[in-house]
N, C-alpha and C positions, 0 to 999 in steps of 0.2 A: 504494500499499500504505499502509495505517495503522500506528500505533506499536500494539506488542502491549499491550492492556488490563492484564496481569499486570506488565510492565515499568513501564507510567504507576502503578502503585500503589506502587511502589519508589523511584522516581525523587524526589530533592529537590533543592531549590536548593544549589549549591556552598558559599555562603556559609556562617558559622558558625551560622546558626540554623537550617539544613538544614529550611526550611518545604517543605510539600508545592507541586507544581507544577500549573497548569491547564492543558490541552492545548487548542490550537485548530487543529483538524484543517485547515480550510478556509486558515489563514493558515500553517499549518507552524511553530508558535511554543508554548513553554512558558512559562508567567509564573508567576513566584513570588506565593506568596498573601500573602508578608510585606513583602518588600521591592521590589516590582514589578518585578523586572528581565525584561526578555524575552529568551529565549533560543531561536535559529533550531533548525530539523530540518531537515536538508541529507540529501537522500536515505534518508531514514526514519531518521538517526542523530541523535540530540539533541547539540547541541554546549553543553555545559554549562560553558563556560569565562567566568569573571567577566570577562575582559578583552575578550571578544566580544559579551557583553551589553549590550542597549539599556536606557535607563531605569535606574531604581532610584536608591538614595542619592547616587551620583557626579554623576548627572545633574542632580539636584536642585540640588547645590552649585555646578554650572556656569551653572545658570539664577538662582542666587542666592537659592535656597531653604535652607532648614535640614537638615542631616543628622541624623538620629536618635541621640542621646547614648547612649553604652554605660550 
């Protein structure tokens, strides 16, 4: 089962910028269009927890990159 298109229209990144998310049905992930965080979709339920996201600004810092400035 895929995520409801109406749900996808209103989902946003839980970070302060609340950017839209791109859905990858095959990978079962949602990717933030602004910060690049990747959120899992488990059993057709989006897991929009920053602590469980992959990638994004925190991952860049860990690799020696630079985080965006406020």
